[in-house]
C-alpha positions, 0 to 999 in steps of 0.5 A: 775803423779797423785796427791794424791787427785785425786788418794784419789777422784777415791779411796773413789768415790762409786762405780755405782753398791753400789750407785744403791743398795744404793738407792734401799735399801732406797725405799725399806725402805721407801715402808716398813716403810709406811706400817709396820713403822720404826719397818718393818724387816731389813731383809724384806727390804733387800729382797724387795730391792733385796740385802743381809742383809750384804749390808743393814748393808754395807750402814746403821750402824743400823736402826736409821741411815736408817730411818733418810735416808729415812726421807731425801730422801723423803724430798729432793723429795717432794722439787724436786716437788715443784721446778718443779712446780715452774719452771713450774710456771715461764714458763707459765703466769697465770699456777700457781695454776695449777702448786700448784695444780699438785705439791699436787698431785705429793706429796701426792704420796709420802706418807709423812703423813705414815712417820709422825709418823717416823719422830716424833719417830725414828728419831731427827728433830732437827738433822742440815740435817733433819732441813735444808732439811725441810727449803728447803722444805718449803720455795720451797712450800711457793715460789710456794704459794706465785705465785699462790697467786700473781696472784689472784688464792689462797685464802689469808688466807691461809699459807705454813703450811696449805697446808703441814698439809693437805698433810699430813693428807691426806696421813696418813691412819686413825685409823679403815681404814683397813675395806676400800678396798684401802684407796689409791683410796681417797686419790686424791678425796678428795685432789682435793676437798681440793684444790678447797676449796683453791681458790680465791676468797674465798667462805667463812671465815676460822676459826682461823688464817693461820698455819705458818712456824714458828708455824710448826717449833716450833711444830717439835722442840719441839717434838725433845725436848720431845724425847730427854728429854724422851731419858735423863730420860731413861738413868737416870732409868738405 
């Protein structure tokens, strides 16, 4: 005889096709948000995912929930890239900076910079899920950079914030960049120039100071607080 718990697990476990549909929706939404922002039409997202509109709403109650999961999806993917890069650095002596370089090039393909406006405007950066995902990402990238630094391959005046800001900026199309034939063709080229500047020994003294995790988190928390205040002010005017 099956226990109630066993029956419940079987009933509540999502079907494989439902999981595939959910992943297709999130992937399509990510592509649409990169191209058109968080206000991309949901029916176009459904069309690109190969599902009906009803399927989108069956998985996500509204646009805000879909945006939330897209940001989590991209953050987790970049974290996985960093973890795999750490494994590669640990597997072969002297390859830490090469692993860091490979991670950076793979990370920019996720177009995290194009999603930054969504993170600051359409989601709550202080949400526990997003906060935990961000901490996992930052810790993984810091671990990768620490290995390159310990190997004497990464200049010592660089912190994880410097790299994360660069990855964000290099994947965010500039205003007026529509005149370019293909913005993406420049991303890896410019990233390579940036990474060359990270290598030790340093060829110059950098102005300012290294961007720390604490500073990045403080900036994100402040944006979240400002967003919450704007929401409260909007409710108070109604």
